[in-house]
C-alpha positions as CSV (number, residue, x, y, z in Angstrom):
1,M,-12.5,20.1,-0.6
2,A,-13.8,16.4,-0.9
3,V,-10.9,13.7,-2.2
4,H,-12.4,11.5,-4.4
5,D,-9.5,8.8,-6.0
6,I,-6.0,7.9,-5.6
7,A,-4.9,9.2,-8.7
8,Y,-1.7,7.5,-8.8
9,A,1.1,5.8,-6.1
10,E,5.0,7.3,-7.2
11,L,7.3,5.7,-6.3
12,Y,11.2,6.5,-5.8
13,T,13.7,4.2,-6.8
14,K,17.3,4.2,-7.6
15,D,17.5,1.6,-10.3
16,K,14.2,2.4,-12.8
17,V,14.8,-0.6,-15.1
18,S,14.6,-3.2,-12.8
19,T,11.5,-1.5,-10.7
20,V,9.3,-1.2,-13.6
21,N,10.1,-4.7,-14.7
22,Y,9.7,-6.2,-11.2
23,F,6.2,-4.6,-11.9
24,V,6.0,-5.4,-15.8
25,S,7.1,-8.9,-15.9
26,A,6.2,-9.9,-11.7
27,M,2.8,-8.6,-11.3
28,G,1.4,-7.9,-14.8
29,F,1.3,-4.0,-15.3
30,T,1.6,-2.0,-18.1
31,P,3.8,0.7,-19.5
32,V,1.6,3.0,-20.7
33,A,3.6,6.1,-20.8
34,D,7.5,8.1,-20.3
35,S,8.2,11.8,-18.9
36,V,12.0,12.8,-19.0
37,E,11.9,16.0,-17.1
38,V,14.8,17.7,-15.9
39,D,15.9,16.3,-13.3
40,R,14.0,12.6,-13.3
41,S,12.5,11.3,-15.9
42,S,9.0,8.8,-14.6
43,V,7.1,5.5,-15.9
44,L,3.7,5.4,-16.0
45,L,2.8,2.0,-15.3
46,R,-1.2,0.7,-15.3
47,Q,-2.9,-2.0,-14.4
48,G,-6.8,-2.2,-13.8
49,E,-7.6,1.4,-12.2
50,V,-4.3,1.2,-10.4
51,Q,-1.7,3.5,-11.8
52,V,1.8,4.0,-10.5
53,V,4.7,6.2,-11.6
54,V,8.4,5.1,-11.0
55,T,10.7,7.9,-11.0
56,S,14.5,7.6,-11.0
57,G,17.1,10.6,-11.2
58,R,19.5,13.3,-9.5
59,G,16.2,15.2,-8.8
60,I,15.3,12.5,-6.1
61,W,18.5,11.4,-4.4
62,K,17.9,13.3,-0.9
63,F,14.4,10.9,-0.9
64,L,16.7,7.5,-1.8
65,D,19.5,8.9,0.7
66,D,17.2,9.2,3.7
67,H,14.7,6.1,3.4
68,G,15.8,3.7,0.1
69,D,13.0,3.0,-2.5
70,G,9.8,3.2,-1.4
71,I,6.2,5.9,-1.5
72,A,6.9,9.5,-2.2
73,D,4.0,10.7,-3.2
74,I,0.5,9.4,-3.6
75,A,-2.4,12.0,-5.7
76,M,-4.9,12.5,-5.0
77,T,-8.5,13.8,-7.1
78,C,-10.9,16.4,-5.0
79,D,-13.7,18.7,-6.1
80,D,-12.0,21.9,-5.6
81,V,-8.0,21.7,-5.9
82,T,-7.3,25.2,-4.3
83,A,-10.1,24.9,-1.5
84,T,-8.4,21.1,-0.5
85,C,-4.8,22.3,-0.4
86,E,-6.5,25.7,1.5
87,A,-7.8,23.4,3.7
88,A,-4.2,21.0,4.5
89,V,-2.3,24.1,5.5
90,A,-5.0,25.3,7.8
91,A,-4.5,21.3,9.2
92,G,-0.7,22.2,9.4
93,A,0.4,20.6,5.7
94,K,2.9,22.5,4.1
95,V,2.6,23.2,0.7
96,A,6.0,22.1,-1.5
97,D,7.4,23.0,-5.2
98,S,6.3,21.0,-7.7
99,V,7.9,20.4,-10.7
100,Q,4.4,19.3,-12.8
101,G,2.7,22.3,-11.6
102,N,0.2,21.2,-9.8
103,P,-0.5,21.7,-5.8
104,V,1.7,19.4,-3.5
105,V,0.9,19.4,0.0
106,S,2.7,17.2,2.8
107,G,1.6,14.2,4.3
108,F,3.5,11.8,6.8
109,G,7.3,12.0,7.3
110,D,8.5,12.6,3.3
111,V,5.3,11.3,1.5
112,S,3.7,14.1,-0.1
113,H,0.1,14.4,-1.9
114,T,-0.1,16.0,-5.1
115,L,-4.1,17.2,-5.4
116,L,-5.1,17.2,-9.3
117,P,-8.7,18.3,-10.5
118,L,-11.7,15.8,-9.9
119,V,-12.2,13.0,-13.3
120,E,-14.4,10.6,-14.0
121,S,-11.6,7.5,-14.0
122,P,-8.1,8.3,-13.0
123,A,-7.0,5.5,-14.8
124,S,-8.3,6.6,-18.4
125,R,-6.6,9.1,-19.1
126,L,-2.8,10.4,-18.3
127,P,-1.8,12.4,-15.4
128,K,-1.9,16.5,-15.8
129,G,1.1,18.0,-15.3
130,R,3.8,16.0,-17.4
131,S,4.5,15.5,-20.7
132,W,4.0,11.9,-21.5
133,V,5.1,10.1,-24.6
134,D,2.8,7.0,-25.0
135,T,4.9,3.8,-24.9
136,P,4.2,1.2,-27.4
137,Q,2.0,-1.5,-26.6
138,P,3.2,-5.6,-26.6
139,P,0.6,-7.4,-29.1
140,A,-0.5,-9.7,-25.8
141,R,-0.8,-8.9,-22.3
142,P,-1.5,-11.0,-19.5
143,A,-5.0,-11.1,-18.2
144,E,-4.4,-8.7,-15.6
145,R,-5.0,-9.6,-11.8
146,I,-5.4,-6.4,-9.7
147,Q,-8.2,-4.5,-10.0
148,L,-7.4,-1.5,-8.2
149,L,-6.1,0.1,-5.0
150,D,-7.5,-1.7,-2.3
151,H,-5.3,0.7,0.7
152,V,-2.5,1.9,1.5
153,A,-0.7,0.4,5.0
154,I,0.8,3.8,6.4
155,C,3.7,3.4,9.2
156,L,3.8,6.0,11.3
157,E,5.6,6.7,15.0
158,G,4.8,5.8,17.8
159,G,1.9,7.7,19.7
160,S,1.0,9.9,16.3
161,L,-2.4,7.6,15.1
162,E,-4.6,10.7,16.9
163,R,-3.1,13.9,15.3
164,Y,-2.4,12.4,12.4
165,A,-6.2,10.9,11.9
166,D,-7.5,14.1,13.0
167,F,-5.2,15.9,10.0
168,Y,-6.9,13.1,7.7
169,R,-10.0,14.6,8.7
170,D,-9.9,18.3,8.3
171,A,-7.2,18.2,5.2
172,F,-9.4,16.3,3.4
173,G,-12.8,15.5,4.3
174,F,-11.6,11.5,5.6
175,S,-13.4,10.0,8.6
176,R,-12.2,7.1,10.6
177,F,-13.5,3.7,9.6
178,S,-12.4,1.7,12.4
179,S,-9.6,1.5,15.2
180,E,-7.9,-1.4,17.0
181,Y,-5.3,-2.5,19.0
182,V,-3.5,-5.7,18.9
183,A,-0.3,-7.2,21.4
184,V,0.8,-10.4,20.7
185,G,3.7,-11.5,23.6
186,G,5.3,-8.6,24.4
187,Q,5.0,-6.4,21.3
188,A,1.6,-4.0,20.3
189,M,0.2,-2.4,17.2
190,D,-2.3,0.6,17.4
191,S,-4.2,1.2,14.2
192,V,-6.7,3.6,12.9
193,V,-8.3,3.1,9.5
194,V,-9.3,6.7,7.5
195,R,-11.0,7.1,4.2
196,S,-12.5,9.2,1.9
197,A,-16.5,10.4,2.0
198,S,-16.0,8.6,-2.0
199,E,-14.2,5.6,0.1
200,R,-12.4,4.9,-2.7
201,V,-8.9,6.2,-1.3
202,I,-8.2,4.7,2.4
203,F,-5.0,5.0,4.5
204,T,-4.5,2.3,7.4
205,L,-2.8,3.9,9.8
206,V,0.1,2.0,11.7
207,A,2.1,2.2,15.3
208,P,4.1,0.4,17.2
209,D,3.0,0.7,21.3
210,P,6.2,2.5,22.4
211,G,5.5,1.6,25.6
212,K,6.2,-2.5,24.7
213,E,9.0,-4.3,23.5
214,P,10.1,-2.8,20.0
215,G,8.4,-5.4,16.7
216,Q,8.0,-5.5,13.1
217,L,6.8,-1.9,12.9
218,D,9.5,-0.6,14.7
219,A,12.2,-2.4,12.7
220,F,9.9,-1.0,9.5
221,L,10.8,3.1,11.0
222,E,14.2,2.3,11.3
223,R,15.1,0.9,8.2
224,N,12.9,3.6,6.2
225,G,14.6,6.5,8.3
226,G,11.1,7.6,9.8
227,Q,7.2,7.3,9.0
228,G,6.4,5.8,5.2
229,V,4.2,3.5,2.9
230,Q,4.5,0.3,4.7
231,H,2.5,-1.4,1.6
232,L,0.5,-1.1,-0.8
233,A,-2.6,-3.6,-1.1
234,F,-3.9,-4.3,-4.3
235,L,-7.5,-5.9,-4.7
236,V,-7.2,-9.3,-7.2
237,E,-10.7,-11.3,-7.8
238,D,-9.5,-14.3,-7.2
239,I,-6.1,-14.4,-4.9
240,V,-5.8,-18.4,-5.3
241,P,-4.3,-18.5,-8.8
242,A,-3.0,-14.7,-8.8
243,V,-0.2,-15.9,-6.2
244,H,0.6,-19.1,-7.8
245,E,1.3,-16.8,-11.2
246,F,2.8,-14.2,-9.1
247,R,4.8,-16.6,-7.5
248,D,5.9,-18.6,-10.8
249,R,7.2,-14.8,-12.5
250,G,9.5,-13.9,-9.7
251,V,7.1,-12.5,-6.9
252,E,8.3,-13.8,-2.8
253,F,5.6,-14.0,-0.2
254,L,6.2,-14.2,3.3
255,S,5.6,-18.3,3.8
256,T,3.0,-18.7,6.0
257,P,3.6,-22.0,9.1
258,D,1.6,-25.7,8.9
259,S,0.1,-24.4,12.1
260,Y,-1.4,-21.3,11.2
261,Y,-3.7,-23.9,8.8
262,D,-4.4,-25.9,11.9
263,L,-5.3,-22.4,13.9
264,L,-7.3,-21.6,10.7
265,A,-9.6,-24.4,11.0
266,E,-10.3,-23.9,14.2
267,R,-10.8,-20.2,14.1
268,I,-12.7,-19.7,10.8
269,P,-14.5,-23.4,10.4
270,E,-15.7,-22.4,7.0
271,T,-12.4,-22.4,5.4
272,G,-12.2,-26.4,5.9
273,Q,-12.9,-27.2,2.2
274,Q,-10.5,-24.1,0.8
275,I,-8.0,-25.3,3.0
276,A,-5.7,-27.3,1.2
277,A,-5.6,-24.6,-1.5
278,L,-4.9,-21.7,0.8
279,R,-1.8,-23.8,2.3
280,D,-0.4,-24.8,-0.9
281,A,-0.4,-20.9,-1.7
282,Q,0.2,-19.8,1.3
283,V,-2.8,-17.5,1.6
284,L,-3.6,-16.2,4.7
285,A,-7.7,-16.2,6.1
286,D,-9.4,-13.5,8.2
287,R,-12.9,-12.8,8.7
288,D,-15.1,-9.6,9.9
289,E,-18.8,-9.0,10.4
290,W,-19.2,-8.6,6.4
291,G,-17.8,-11.5,5.2
292,H,-14.5,-12.9,4.6
293,L,-10.9,-11.9,3.9
294,L,-8.4,-13.3,2.0
295,Q,-4.4,-12.3,1.6
296,L,-1.6,-12.7,1.7
297,F,1.9,-10.4,1.6
298,S,4.7,-10.0,-0.6
299,R,8.5,-9.7,0.5
300,S,10.8,-6.0,0.0
301,P,12.0,-6.6,-2.8
302,Y,14.5,-3.7,-2.6
303,Q,17.5,-2.8,-1.2
304,R,16.5,-1.6,2.5
305,N,13.6,-4.2,2.4
306,T,11.1,-1.5,3.2
307,L,7.8,-1.2,1.1
308,F,6.1,-4.2,0.0
309,F,3.0,-5.6,-1.7
310,E,0.0,-7.4,-0.7
311,L,-2.9,-9.3,-2.6
312,I,-6.1,-8.9,-1.4
313,Q,-9.1,-11.0,-1.8
314,R,-12.7,-9.4,-0.6
315,E,-15.5,-12.2,-0.3
316,G,-18.2,-9.3,1.4
317,S,-14.9,-8.3,3.9
318,R,-14.9,-4.7,4.1
319,G,-11.6,-5.4,7.2
320,F,-8.5,-5.6,6.5
321,G,-7.6,-8.8,8.4
322,S,-6.0,-7.7,11.9
323,A,-6.8,-11.2,13.3
324,N,-4.4,-13.0,10.7
325,I,-1.9,-11.0,12.6
326,R,-2.4,-12.4,15.8
327,A,-3.0,-15.9,14.0
328,L,0.3,-15.5,12.9
329,Y,2.1,-15.0,15.6
330,E,0.6,-17.3,17.3
331,A,1.2,-20.0,14.9
332,V,4.9,-18.9,15.1
333,E,4.8,-19.6,18.9
334,R,3.4,-23.3,18.4
335,D,6.0,-23.9,15.7
336,R,8.9,-22.4,18.0
337,L,7.7,-24.5,21.0
338,T,6.9,-27.7,19.3
339,A,10.6,-27.2,18.0
340,G,11.5,-27.1,21.8
């Protein structure tokens, strides 16, 4: 029942043309194939080892009405599809109808997991179960910045983290990698990171503390109509030029207050020589026991302001930037007090 890889993330959207254009023109993905079914149509996009399926059509309107544009399926390869499906059902998952013929089990909220047979490299072939037609390739594409899907951040209801961490352990053989509780002011966030034995499927489970003041996670749950994928984190080799390139192509990133970089020089002195470049690109920096991490979050390009994306560069780090949450809150508060 071991899970090995994320074969693809499927994004349901009301406007397939503009969504595909965003991934291709702004983020450098390449259209690989198209699939047309009775009640929906899809485009398979690829960059590095990442595959994203963009789907629209009347068969997905309930999801879109409830949640807006967002990730509806995280397809995973496993060494024994039948055994994994049985383990998921035993852990409490429901088996959903599949138009592709592969087992689909419920995950969190209305997000499911299609279970696929193990292959050496999911991004080297088309996902099974659909009638794909290859897309003619353009003569030249920009250099690929994105290497792989580093992790998926999942926003859950407050008080449910332990239950879902146990579910992914029992259903898919995941183990807990880390857990953290971050409190800033009257708000607080709880998180648990779970990952597959292969270490190639990593979910960061986050939830608000229901005993604290409502914060950004509560706002996401309201806009998203419940639990869902908050963001996809894409690993890049060199984040500063990647951010500049993506920004020039139309990706909007969150802005970082100048005071964050004053605090950063104190918090991580070894970033001193990088401060100017990090400040110019608005990139965040963190450090854990293994090394350094650089990251930046995009603004959501979707109407309901739900799903967004992260660029992340690891210099030995195995963490997820939780210290940045506190540092950013402190920087914003410092700016607020300075402004009077």
